[in-house]
NUVO-845112 format. One record per residue (C-alpha): z, x, y. Coordinates in steps of 0.25 Angstrom, whole numbers, padded with zeros to 4 digits, always signed. Layout:
BEGIN
+-------+-------+-------+
:    c3 :    c1 :    c2 :
+-------+-------+-------+
:     Z :     X :     Y :
...
+-------+-------+-------+
END
This chain:
BEGIN
+-------+-------+-------+
:    c3 :    c1 :    c2 :
+-------+-------+-------+
: +0000 : +0000 : +0000 :
: -0003 : +0005 : +0014 :
: +0008 : +0008 : +0024 :
: +0003 : +0005 : +0038 :
: +0010 : -0001 : +0050 :
: +0021 : +0008 : +0056 :
: +0021 : +0017 : +0043 :
: +0008 : +0023 : +0049 :
: +0016 : +0026 : +0062 :
: +0027 : +0033 : +0053 :
: +0016 : +0041 : +0046 :
: +0010 : +0045 : +0059 :
: +0023 : +0049 : +0066 :
: +0029 : +0056 : +0054 :
: +0016 : +0064 : +0052 :
: +0016 : +0068 : +0067 :
: +0031 : +0070 : +0070 :
: +0036 : +0073 : +0056 :
: +0051 : +0073 : +0054 :
: +0059 : +0076 : +0067 :
: +0063 : +0091 : +0066 :
: +0078 : +0093 : +0064 :
: +0085 : +0105 : +0071 :
: +0095 : +0113 : +0063 :
: +0108 : +0114 : +0071 :
: +0117 : +0126 : +0075 :
: +0123 : +0125 : +0061 :
: +0111 : +0130 : +0055 :
: +0110 : +0119 : +0045 :
: +0098 : +0110 : +0041 :
: +0101 : +0096 : +0045 :
: +0095 : +0085 : +0036 :
: +0095 : +0070 : +0039 :
: +0097 : +0061 : +0027 :
: +0093 : +0047 : +0031 :
: +0098 : +0037 : +0021 :
: +0099 : +0021 : +0021 :
: +0111 : +0018 : +0013 :
: +0124 : +0015 : +0021 :
: +0132 : +0014 : +0008 :
: +0128 : +0028 : +0004 :
: +0132 : +0036 : +0017 :
: +0145 : +0041 : +0011 :
: +0138 : +0045 : -0002 :
: +0127 : +0053 : +0005 :
: +0138 : +0059 : +0014 :
: +0144 : +0065 : +0001 :
: +0131 : +0070 : -0005 :
: +0127 : +0076 : +0009 :
: +0140 : +0083 : +0009 :
: +0138 : +0089 : -0005 :
: +0124 : +0093 : -0001 :
: +0128 : +0100 : +0011 :
: +0138 : +0108 : +0003 :
: +0127 : +0113 : -0006 :
: +0118 : +0115 : +0006 :
: +0126 : +0120 : +0018 :
: +0114 : +0123 : +0026 :
: +0110 : +0108 : +0026 :
: +0116 : +0096 : +0034 :
: +0112 : +0082 : +0029 :
: +0115 : +0071 : +0039 :
: +0115 : +0058 : +0033 :
: +0109 : +0047 : +0041 :
: +0111 : +0032 : +0038 :
: +0108 : +0021 : +0047 :
: +0107 : +0006 : +0046 :
: +0094 : +0000 : +0043 :
: +0089 : +0014 : +0038 :
: +0075 : +0010 : +0034 :
: +0072 : +0004 : +0048 :
: +0078 : +0017 : +0054 :
: +0070 : +0026 : +0045 :
: +0057 : +0019 : +0048 :
: +0060 : +0020 : +0063 :
: +0062 : +0035 : +0062 :
: +0050 : +0037 : +0053 :
: +0041 : +0031 : +0064 :
: +0047 : +0041 : +0074 :
: +0044 : +0052 : +0064 :
: +0059 : +0055 : +0062 :
: +0060 : +0056 : +0047 :
: +0074 : +0060 : +0041 :
: +0074 : +0072 : +0032 :
: +0080 : +0065 : +0020 :
: +0081 : +0051 : +0017 :
: +0088 : +0042 : +0007 :
: +0081 : +0028 : +0008 :
: +0078 : +0016 : -0001 :
: +0066 : +0017 : -0010 :
: +0060 : +0004 : -0004 :
: +0047 : +0000 : +0003 :
: +0051 : +0007 : +0016 :
: +0052 : +0020 : +0008 :
: +0039 : +0018 : +0002 :
: +0032 : +0015 : +0015 :
: +0038 : +0028 : +0021 :
: +0034 : +0036 : +0009 :
: +0020 : +0030 : +0010 :
: +0017 : +0036 : +0024 :
: +0021 : +0050 : +0020 :
: +0035 : +0052 : +0027 :
: +0043 : +0057 : +0015 :
: +0043 : +0070 : +0007 :
: +0034 : +0071 : -0005 :
: +0044 : +0073 : -0017 :
: +0032 : +0074 : -0027 :
: +0036 : +0084 : -0038 :
: +0050 : +0086 : -0032 :
: +0059 : +0089 : -0044 :
: +0070 : +0079 : -0040 :
: +0060 : +0067 : -0042 :
: +0059 : +0071 : -0056 :
: +0073 : +0067 : -0059 :
: +0071 : +0053 : -0054 :
: +0069 : +0041 : -0063 :
: +0054 : +0038 : -0063 :
: +0056 : +0023 : -0060 :
: +0062 : +0027 : -0046 :
: +0051 : +0037 : -0043 :
: +0041 : +0026 : -0046 :
: +0048 : +0016 : -0037 :
: +0047 : +0025 : -0026 :
: +0033 : +0030 : -0028 :
: +0029 : +0015 : -0028 :
: +0034 : +0013 : -0014 :
: +0029 : +0026 : -0008 :
: +0017 : +0035 : -0010 :
: +0015 : +0032 : -0025 :
: +0007 : +0042 : -0032 :
: +0007 : +0051 : -0020 :
: +0021 : +0057 : -0017 :
: +0035 : +0055 : -0021 :
: +0042 : +0053 : -0008 :
: +0057 : +0051 : -0012 :
: +0067 : +0054 : -0023 :
: +0074 : +0042 : -0028 :
: +0089 : +0045 : -0027 :
: +0097 : +0032 : -0030 :
: +0093 : +0018 : -0036 :
: +0099 : +0005 : -0036 :
: +0098 : -0008 : -0044 :
: +0098 : -0023 : -0043 :
: +0108 : -0028 : -0053 :
: +0116 : -0040 : -0057 :
: +0131 : -0036 : -0056 :
: +0140 : -0045 : -0065 :
: +0155 : -0047 : -0067 :
: +0157 : -0041 : -0081 :
: +0170 : -0049 : -0082 :
: +0163 : -0062 : -0079 :
: +0152 : -0060 : -0089 :
: +0163 : -0057 : -0099 :
: +0171 : -0069 : -0096 :
: +0159 : -0078 : -0097 :
: +0153 : -0071 : -0110 :
: +0140 : -0067 : -0102 :
: +0130 : -0056 : -0106 :
: +0122 : -0048 : -0096 :
: +0109 : -0056 : -0095 :
: +0096 : -0049 : -0098 :
: +0086 : -0060 : -0094 :
: +0084 : -0070 : -0083 :
: +0088 : -0082 : -0091 :
: +0101 : -0075 : -0096 :
: +0105 : -0072 : -0082 :
: +0103 : -0086 : -0078 :
: +0111 : -0090 : -0090 :
: +0122 : -0080 : -0086 :
: +0122 : -0086 : -0072 :
: +0124 : -0100 : -0078 :
: +0135 : -0097 : -0087 :
: +0143 : -0090 : -0075 :
: +0140 : -0102 : -0066 :
: +0145 : -0112 : -0077 :
: +0158 : -0104 : -0078 :
: +0160 : -0107 : -0064 :
: +0157 : -0093 : -0059 :
: +0146 : -0088 : -0049 :
: +0134 : -0081 : -0056 :
: +0128 : -0074 : -0044 :
: +0132 : -0070 : -0030 :
: +0121 : -0069 : -0020 :
: +0123 : -0062 : -0007 :
: +0110 : -0067 : +0000 :
: +0116 : -0067 : +0014 :
: +0111 : -0053 : +0013 :
: +0097 : -0055 : +0011 :
: +0095 : -0041 : +0004 :
: +0104 : -0045 : -0008 :
: +0093 : -0055 : -0012 :
: +0084 : -0043 : -0015 :
: +0092 : -0039 : -0027 :
: +0088 : -0051 : -0036 :
: +0075 : -0051 : -0029 :
: +0072 : -0037 : -0033 :
: +0078 : -0039 : -0047 :
: +0069 : -0051 : -0050 :
: +0056 : -0046 : -0044 :
: +0057 : -0033 : -0050 :
: +0058 : -0038 : -0064 :
: +0049 : -0051 : -0063 :
: +0038 : -0044 : -0055 :
: +0040 : -0029 : -0055 :
: +0032 : -0019 : -0047 :
: +0019 : -0024 : -0052 :
: +0020 : -0036 : -0042 :
: +0020 : -0027 : -0030 :
: +0008 : -0019 : -0034 :
: +0000 : -0032 : -0036 :
: +0006 : -0038 : -0023 :
: +0001 : -0026 : -0016 :
: -0013 : -0028 : -0022 :
: -0013 : -0043 : -0018 :
: -0013 : -0047 : -0033 :
: +0000 : -0054 : -0033 :
: +0009 : -0062 : -0023 :
: +0024 : -0065 : -0022 :
: +0021 : -0079 : -0023 :
: +0014 : -0077 : -0036 :
: +0023 : -0068 : -0043 :
: +0037 : -0069 : -0037 :
: +0041 : -0083 : -0040 :
: +0050 : -0080 : -0052 :
: +0057 : -0070 : -0043 :
: +0060 : -0080 : -0032 :
: +0064 : -0091 : -0042 :
: +0074 : -0082 : -0050 :
: +0081 : -0078 : -0037 :
: +0083 : -0093 : -0034 :
: +0088 : -0095 : -0048 :
: +0098 : -0084 : -0046 :
: +0103 : -0091 : -0033 :
: +0107 : -0103 : -0041 :
: +0118 : -0095 : -0047 :
: +0124 : -0090 : -0034 :
: +0137 : -0092 : -0027 :
: +0136 : -0102 : -0016 :
: +0130 : -0097 : -0003 :
: +0123 : -0085 : -0007 :
: +0116 : -0084 : +0006 :
: +0130 : -0083 : +0013 :
: +0135 : -0071 : +0006 :
: +0131 : -0057 : +0007 :
: +0131 : -0044 : -0001 :
: +0145 : -0040 : +0001 :
: +0149 : -0055 : -0002 :
: +0142 : -0053 : -0015 :
: +0148 : -0040 : -0019 :
: +0162 : -0046 : -0016 :
: +0160 : -0059 : -0024 :
: +0156 : -0051 : -0036 :
: +0167 : -0042 : -0034 :
: +0177 : -0054 : -0034 :
: +0171 : -0060 : -0046 :
: +0165 : -0072 : -0038 :
: +0151 : -0070 : -0045 :
: +0147 : -0065 : -0059 :
: +0135 : -0058 : -0055 :
: +0129 : -0051 : -0042 :
: +0114 : -0048 : -0041 :
: +0115 : -0035 : -0033 :
: +0112 : -0021 : -0032 :
: +0120 : -0010 : -0039 :
: +0125 : -0006 : -0026 :
: +0134 : -0018 : -0025 :
: +0143 : -0012 : -0035 :
: +0151 : -0003 : -0026 :
: +0154 : -0014 : -0016 :
: +0158 : -0023 : -0028 :
: +0168 : -0013 : -0034 :
: +0174 : -0011 : -0020 :
: +0178 : -0025 : -0020 :
: +0183 : -0026 : -0034 :
: +0184 : -0012 : -0041 :
: +0188 : -0019 : -0054 :
: +0176 : -0028 : -0056 :
: +0168 : -0026 : -0069 :
: +0153 : -0026 : -0065 :
: +0141 : -0026 : -0074 :
: +0126 : -0026 : -0070 :
: +0113 : -0029 : -0075 :
: +0098 : -0030 : -0070 :
: +0095 : -0044 : -0065 :
: +0087 : -0050 : -0077 :
: +0075 : -0056 : -0070 :
: +0066 : -0060 : -0082 :
: +0069 : -0065 : -0096 :
: +0063 : -0052 : -0103 :
: +0074 : -0042 : -0103 :
: +0064 : -0031 : -0104 :
: +0058 : -0034 : -0091 :
: +0071 : -0035 : -0084 :
: +0073 : -0021 : -0076 :
: +0083 : -0016 : -0067 :
: +0079 : -0016 : -0053 :
: +0082 : -0003 : -0047 :
: +0076 : +0004 : -0035 :
: +0077 : +0017 : -0027 :
: +0089 : +0015 : -0018 :
: +0088 : +0028 : -0012 :
: +0076 : +0037 : -0011 :
: +0078 : +0051 : -0006 :
: +0066 : +0056 : +0003 :
: +0064 : +0066 : +0014 :
: +0054 : +0067 : +0026 :
: +0042 : +0076 : +0022 :
: +0043 : +0081 : +0036 :
: +0057 : +0086 : +0036 :
: +0060 : +0099 : +0042 :
: +0070 : +0102 : +0031 :
: +0063 : +0099 : +0018 :
: +0070 : +0108 : +0009 :
: +0084 : +0104 : +0014 :
: +0079 : +0089 : +0012 :
: +0075 : +0092 : -0002 :
: +0088 : +0099 : -0005 :
: +0096 : +0086 : -0001 :
: +0087 : +0077 : -0009 :
: +0088 : +0086 : -0021 :
: +0103 : +0087 : -0019 :
: +0105 : +0071 : -0019 :
: +0096 : +0070 : -0032 :
: +0106 : +0079 : -0039 :
: +0112 : +0072 : -0051 :
: +0127 : +0073 : -0046 :
: +0122 : +0068 : -0032 :
: +0114 : +0056 : -0038 :
: +0126 : +0053 : -0046 :
: +0136 : +0053 : -0035 :
: +0127 : +0044 : -0026 :
: +0125 : +0034 : -0038 :
: +0139 : +0033 : -0040 :
: +0143 : +0031 : -0026 :
: +0132 : +0021 : -0023 :
: +0130 : +0014 : -0036 :
: +0115 : +0017 : -0037 :
: +0107 : +0022 : -0049 :
: +0102 : +0036 : -0051 :
: +0087 : +0039 : -0050 :
: +0089 : +0052 : -0058 :
: +0085 : +0052 : -0072 :
: +0097 : +0052 : -0082 :
: +0107 : +0047 : -0072 :
: +0114 : +0034 : -0072 :
: +0123 : +0025 : -0064 :
: +0137 : +0026 : -0070 :
: +0143 : +0014 : -0063 :
: +0148 : +0005 : -0075 :
: +0143 : -0008 : -0069 :
: +0129 : -0002 : -0069 :
: +0129 : +0004 : -0083 :
: +0121 : -0007 : -0089 :
: +0109 : -0003 : -0080 :
: +0108 : +0011 : -0086 :
: +0097 : +0007 : -0097 :
: +0088 : +0002 : -0086 :
: +0088 : +0016 : -0080 :
: +0087 : +0023 : -0093 :
: +0075 : +0014 : -0097 :
: +0069 : +0014 : -0083 :
: +0069 : -0002 : -0083 :
: +0069 : -0002 : -0068 :
: +0061 : -0009 : -0058 :
: +0061 : -0006 : -0043 :
: +0065 : -0015 : -0032 :
: +0053 : -0025 : -0028 :
: +0059 : -0026 : -0014 :
: +0055 : -0011 : -0012 :
: +0040 : -0016 : -0013 :
: +0042 : -0025 : +0000 :
: +0038 : -0019 : +0014 :
: +0050 : -0019 : +0023 :
: +0042 : -0028 : +0032 :
: +0044 : -0040 : +0022 :
: +0058 : -0046 : +0024 :
: +0060 : -0048 : +0009 :
: +0075 : -0049 : +0010 :
: +0075 : -0060 : +0020 :
: +0063 : -0067 : +0013 :
: +0071 : -0067 : +0000 :
: +0084 : -0072 : +0006 :
: +0076 : -0084 : +0013 :
: +0070 : -0087 : +0000 :
: +0083 : -0088 : -0007 :
: +0088 : -0097 : +0004 :
: +0077 : -0107 : +0004 :
: +0073 : -0106 : -0011 :
: +0058 : -0107 : -0009 :
: +0051 : -0096 : -0018 :
: +0037 : -0100 : -0014 :
: +0040 : -0098 : +0001 :
: +0047 : -0085 : -0002 :
: +0036 : -0079 : -0010 :
: +0025 : -0084 : +0000 :
: +0033 : -0077 : +0011 :
: +0034 : -0064 : +0003 :
: +0019 : -0064 : +0001 :
: +0017 : -0067 : +0016 :
: +0026 : -0055 : +0020 :
: +0020 : -0046 : +0010 :
: +0006 : -0049 : +0014 :
: +0010 : -0047 : +0029 :
: +0014 : -0032 : +0025 :
: +0001 : -0030 : +0017 :
: -0007 : -0035 : +0029 :
: +0000 : -0025 : +0039 :
: -0002 : -0013 : +0029 :
: -0017 : -0016 : +0026 :
+-------+-------+-------+
END
């Protein structure tokens, strides 16, 4: 797909200006800017930076985190002000920036060989596929169904492996006077968790290739995704649109719901509210064929760098350091993410059941990452869940997609 519009401006400015040169101060050290997008990871990165600087006393790494990091990064790129090293989400924004040639080419770089092929492929599909490798997958996350093990045991429930089994479990929980699911749709982004899980397994990546070629539409193909999102909503607590992400975590921690469709990242917040809770997890079974139900997992953080940085060797040294096994393990434990490195696994007990999916590479990427940031996907899904009109929602998705295609043609 062509990237035009303001991305042309980015390319022109970056090629002309390059990365703003950085002066070494009187201390004689090389100063690197590390721009990252996760507020919850600031403390974790500070610790890793401290370890790195101990090993490399001639390098000073300055972490830069700002609210709405993607918007800030795009604005800086237009000005030709590219950070030395970046830790950003492996989504469509990353792909757009990679496509216009801002990032360093890691092709043949040894550390990329340590990464699971699935995550390399996910990034290459978003960026300069077949041309360059522009980032190193550092951490992954996953969309899961968190469940209260004690509630399941009391009701004699087994972990569902198919869509029909999931609905049967929900009905049993409801009949017992309990709440099956707790939705936090006041925060529109939370609806992306069931959307991604359902869309990835029901349609998979093939749909977007067809959509880009004009061979398929959301109206034609995404009706089952929309209808199943509405079905799940039937087993929700009252007022799902009046409750947000923190409400959902607290409700689950307090035992007010048996299941929570959320990301693996929610576990830390839940345990803070109730350290004694016994949590289990399983991928949302989106179809009635267990072999087709995969874990939806994406690159939560991709490490990359400016190809124009004045400090290439030092930037590469920092990325190599972060990708060391012990440092990946530390980040993974602190942030409840999943490793992208071969042979490494998340040790959090509540996520142990997911290990076979990583071992067997039964993983699908986030469909959300295929959408242009210009498409207000979260708001559209939230609105659809409020009005319950699949046809109108899918028509609007097609219209928004076509608008972006028209601007890029």
